[in-house]
C-alpha positions as CSV (number, residue, x, y, z in Angstrom):
1,M,50.0,-75.2,14.2
2,A,53.5,-76.9,13.0
3,L,53.4,-80.4,13.3
4,K,56.3,-81.9,15.3
5,S,59.2,-83.8,13.6
6,N,57.8,-87.2,15.0
7,Q,54.5,-86.2,13.6
8,K,55.5,-85.5,10.3
9,Q,57.2,-88.8,10.5
10,L,54.3,-90.6,11.5
11,L,52.5,-88.7,8.2
12,I,55.4,-89.8,6.1
13,I,55.0,-93.5,7.0
14,V,50.8,-93.3,6.5
15,F,51.5,-91.9,3.4
16,L,54.2,-94.4,2.1
17,L,52.0,-97.4,3.6
18,A,49.3,-96.0,1.6
19,G,51.0,-95.8,-1.3
20,A,52.3,-99.4,-1.0
21,I,48.8,-101.1,-0.6
22,V,47.5,-99.1,-3.4
23,L,50.4,-100.2,-5.9
24,W,50.6,-103.6,-4.0
25,D,50.3,-105.6,-7.3
26,T,51.8,-103.5,-9.4
27,A,55.6,-103.4,-11.1
28,V,56.3,-100.8,-8.6
29,I,56.2,-103.3,-5.4
30,Y,57.4,-106.2,-7.4
31,P,61.1,-106.1,-7.1
32,I,60.5,-105.3,-3.3
33,K,58.8,-108.4,-2.9
34,L,61.3,-110.3,-4.7
35,F,63.8,-108.7,-2.2
36,V,61.7,-109.8,0.8
37,V,62.4,-113.3,-0.9
38,M,66.3,-112.7,-0.7
39,L,66.2,-111.6,2.7
40,H,63.7,-115.0,3.4
41,E,66.3,-117.4,1.6
42,M,69.5,-115.4,3.1
43,S,67.9,-115.6,6.4
44,H,67.5,-119.7,6.2
45,G,71.4,-119.7,4.9
46,L,72.4,-117.5,7.5
47,M,71.2,-120.0,10.1
48,A,72.4,-122.9,8.6
49,E,75.8,-121.4,9.0
50,L,75.4,-120.6,12.3
51,F,74.9,-124.2,13.2
52,G,77.8,-125.3,11.4
53,G,76.0,-126.0,8.0
54,D,77.1,-124.6,4.6
55,I,74.9,-122.3,1.9
56,I,75.2,-124.3,-1.5
57,K,73.0,-121.9,-3.6
58,I,70.0,-119.6,-3.6
59,Q,67.2,-119.5,-6.3
60,I,65.1,-116.6,-6.6
61,D,61.9,-117.1,-8.8
62,Y,59.9,-114.6,-10.8
63,R,56.7,-115.8,-9.1
64,I,57.9,-114.5,-6.2
65,G,59.3,-117.7,-4.3
66,G,62.6,-119.2,-3.9
67,Y,64.8,-121.8,-2.0
68,C,68.0,-122.0,-0.1
69,Q,69.9,-125.0,-0.4
70,Y,72.3,-125.5,2.3
71,T,73.6,-128.5,4.0
72,V,71.7,-129.6,7.0
73,P,73.3,-129.6,10.6
74,D,73.2,-132.7,12.9
75,S,71.3,-130.8,15.3
76,F,67.5,-130.8,16.3
77,I,67.5,-127.2,17.5
78,G,69.8,-126.1,14.5
79,R,67.3,-127.7,12.1
80,L,64.2,-126.1,13.8
81,L,65.6,-122.6,14.1
82,I,66.9,-122.8,10.4
83,A,63.2,-123.6,9.4
84,S,62.0,-120.8,11.4
85,A,64.7,-118.1,10.1
86,G,62.8,-117.4,6.8
87,Y,59.9,-115.7,7.5
88,L,60.8,-114.3,11.0
89,G,64.2,-113.4,9.6
90,S,63.1,-111.6,6.9
91,L,60.5,-109.6,9.0
92,L,63.5,-108.9,11.3
93,W,65.5,-107.2,8.3
94,G,62.8,-105.6,7.3
95,V,62.6,-104.1,10.8
96,I,65.9,-103.2,11.1
97,I,65.8,-101.3,7.8
98,L,62.5,-99.7,8.8
99,I,64.0,-98.5,12.1
100,A,67.3,-97.3,10.8
101,A,65.9,-95.3,8.3
102,I,63.8,-93.4,10.9
103,R,65.7,-93.2,13.7
104,T,69.4,-92.3,11.9
105,D,70.8,-90.1,9.6
106,Q,72.9,-92.7,7.7
107,D,70.5,-93.5,5.1
108,R,72.9,-93.6,2.0
109,K,75.5,-95.8,4.1
110,I,72.5,-98.1,4.8
111,S,71.7,-98.3,1.0
112,L,75.5,-98.7,0.4
113,I,75.5,-101.9,3.0
114,I,72.5,-103.4,1.4
115,G,73.6,-103.2,-1.8
116,L,77.2,-104.9,-0.9
117,V,75.1,-107.6,1.0
118,L,73.2,-108.5,-2.3
119,L,76.3,-108.6,-4.2
120,V,77.7,-111.3,-1.7
121,L,74.3,-112.9,-2.0
122,S,74.4,-113.0,-5.8
123,W,77.3,-115.4,-5.9
124,F,75.0,-118.1,-4.3
125,V,72.0,-117.2,-7.0
126,I,74.7,-117.5,-9.9
127,K,75.1,-121.1,-8.7
128,T,72.0,-121.9,-9.9
129,G,72.4,-120.6,-13.2
130,E,69.0,-119.4,-13.6
131,T,69.0,-115.9,-15.4
132,F,66.0,-114.3,-13.7
133,G,67.2,-115.1,-9.9
134,I,70.5,-113.7,-11.2
135,V,69.4,-110.6,-12.9
136,M,67.1,-109.3,-10.2
137,T,69.7,-110.0,-7.3
138,L,72.6,-108.4,-9.1
139,G,70.1,-105.3,-10.4
140,F,68.6,-104.7,-7.0
141,A,72.5,-104.7,-5.7
142,L,73.4,-102.4,-8.4
143,F,70.5,-100.1,-7.8
144,M,71.0,-99.8,-4.4
145,L,75.3,-99.3,-5.1
146,I,74.6,-96.7,-7.8
147,S,71.8,-94.7,-5.6
148,F,74.5,-94.5,-3.0
149,K,76.8,-92.7,-5.2
150,Y,74.8,-90.4,-7.1
151,L,71.2,-89.9,-5.3
152,S,70.2,-87.6,-2.5
153,N,70.0,-88.8,1.1
154,T,66.4,-87.5,0.8
155,F,65.6,-90.2,-1.6
156,H,67.5,-92.6,0.5
157,D,65.2,-91.9,3.3
158,Y,61.9,-92.0,1.5
159,F,63.1,-95.3,0.0
160,L,64.4,-97.2,3.0
161,K,61.5,-96.4,4.9
162,F,59.2,-97.7,2.2
163,I,60.9,-101.1,1.7
164,G,61.1,-101.5,5.1
165,L,57.4,-101.1,5.2
166,V,56.9,-103.1,2.8
167,S,59.1,-106.1,3.8
168,C,57.1,-106.1,7.1
169,L,53.5,-105.8,5.3
170,Y,54.6,-108.5,2.9
171,V,56.0,-111.1,5.4
172,I,52.6,-110.7,7.1
173,I,50.7,-111.2,4.5
174,D,52.9,-114.1,3.2
175,I,52.5,-115.9,6.8
176,K,49.2,-116.0,6.3
177,S,48.9,-117.2,2.8
178,D,51.4,-119.4,3.0
179,L,50.7,-120.9,6.4
180,I,47.3,-120.3,7.2
181,D,45.4,-120.2,4.4
182,R,47.4,-122.9,2.4
183,S,48.7,-125.0,5.1
184,G,50.3,-128.7,4.6
185,V,51.9,-127.4,1.3
186,G,55.6,-128.0,1.9
187,S,56.3,-124.7,3.6
188,D,58.9,-124.0,6.5
189,A,55.9,-124.7,9.1
190,D,55.2,-128.1,7.4
191,A,58.8,-129.0,7.7
192,I,58.7,-127.9,11.5
193,A,55.4,-129.3,12.0
194,E,57.1,-133.0,10.8
195,M,59.9,-132.6,13.2
196,T,57.8,-131.5,16.5
197,G,54.3,-133.0,15.7
198,I,53.0,-129.6,16.0
199,P,50.1,-128.9,13.4
200,S,51.6,-126.5,11.0
201,L,48.5,-124.5,11.0
202,L,49.0,-123.5,14.7
203,I,53.0,-122.7,14.0
204,G,51.5,-120.4,11.2
205,V,49.0,-118.8,13.3
206,T,51.8,-118.3,16.2
207,W,54.3,-117.0,13.7
208,F,51.2,-114.6,12.2
209,L,50.7,-113.1,15.6
210,I,54.6,-112.7,16.4
211,A,54.9,-110.8,13.4
212,L,51.7,-108.2,13.9
213,V,53.4,-108.0,17.8
214,I,56.8,-107.2,16.2
215,V,55.5,-104.6,13.4
216,Y,53.3,-102.7,16.4
217,F,56.1,-102.4,18.6
218,T,58.7,-101.4,15.7
219,L,56.3,-98.4,15.1
220,K,56.0,-97.6,18.3
221,Y,59.7,-97.9,19.3
222,A,60.4,-95.6,16.0
223,Y,58.4,-92.9,16.8
224,R,59.2,-92.7,20.8
225,K,61.5,-90.0,20.0
226,S,62.1,-87.9,16.7
227,K,64.9,-88.5,14.3
228,G,68.2,-87.2,15.0
């Protein structure tokens, strides 16, 4: 019996997810992890801009880390949301990419948008003068732009689903590793703990649970109806 469209898509997602898990510590996933770091730092910067601050520069590190240097707004709520924007923001970007790839047929255009966003982001990375971050950010941007021009919509459909899934999975793992397993090491949760007096471990656990709920409902929503 032929599978329905949404059943086929579910099998594709399961296959891509299994592939990501198998290849997790390989060079295949490494650039996508760095992409998630880019989204993380960009989210801090965008939230700072929203509250009247300015992005100064963004660093991307080969050890799959980074930082966003920005001017801090004179607002407790602003500083609280900026500190929260990294993990949750990068998760939401991953969710948006995944849902857009599943629910629309505009995959090539989505890749174009990602490439253009990374080109803009690279300006702030260039300000650090650090070769690795510059090469990775510009390289990922150029890859998305070149693939928009020359690769098929089928490639973009699979690739966007893959990076959306990896982004969601990596954020969940990263939250657990940085905020639960190793609390008190200068993370975003530690910054919030210092501002609010709430233990950073509790903040990490809360973010972890939020991330799990978001991913669950994302997949549930994405398959409510089959793709156009």
